N, C-alpha and C positions, 0 to 999 in steps of 0.2 A: 696912365691911357685913359683915355673915355669908353665909358660903359656903351654897349650897345645890347638891343633884345635881339636874343638868334635863336633857331628853333634848329635846331637837331635831331634829324632824324634815325634811327637808328632801327635794320632790319639784321633779327639773328638767323641766322639759319642753320645755327649747332647751341639745341638747347644747353649742351654742359658749361658754355662760355655766359650763363644766367649768373652765376656766384660773382664771377670776375666782373661783370655787367655794372651787377647792384652794389659792388664796394666800391667799383669805382664812380657811380654817379653818386656814393654816402659821402664819398671824400669832395665833392665838391658841390654837396649842398647848398652852400650857402648864398650858393650863385643860381640854383634853380628857383625857378617861380612855379612851375606845374609840370605834369608829368600824367602820360597816357600812356597805356601798354594795351594790344591787343592781339592777342594770340590768332592765330590763323591754324586753324590745326586741321583744316584740311587740304592746305598748302606744307604744315609741319616747319611754316617759321613765329617768328614773334615780331609784332612791328611797335616801335617805341617812338612815342614822341616827346622831348625835353624841349621845354621853353628856357631861357635862361639869359639874366640880365648881368652883362659879364662886360670885360675885354677882349679885345680880339686873341689875344695871345692866353688867354684860360681857357676860351672855346677852339683855339686854336690844339692844345695841349690834350684837353679832353677826349674830341673828336678821334684825335692823332691815337691814342691810348686805344681807344676803343678800335680803330681800325686797325690796331695791330693784332687782337685780340683773331683768335681761330672761325672764320665763320660769323665773321659779324661787319657788315658795312655800315657805315656812318657820314652823314654828310650833312651839312650844315646851310642856315638861308638868313644872311645877317639884316634887319631893318636900317633903311638908310639915314632914319633920323638918329 
């Protein structure tokens, strides 16, 4: 399957999910090009942006697993090329 550049945007509303998120990201680290995390303390959330170079199956697997975590929202945007 063809590899594409995808951005996974994650909003963390439940800080107790942080360890599970980091474990998941570590298990997909061979596909991750870069990562940026922003703690938004005033709102009590964290925003994480992940850039991946992976097939749609791999991206779907990660975003689905993230979305199953309590208090975590994950959405993806994939480049057309």
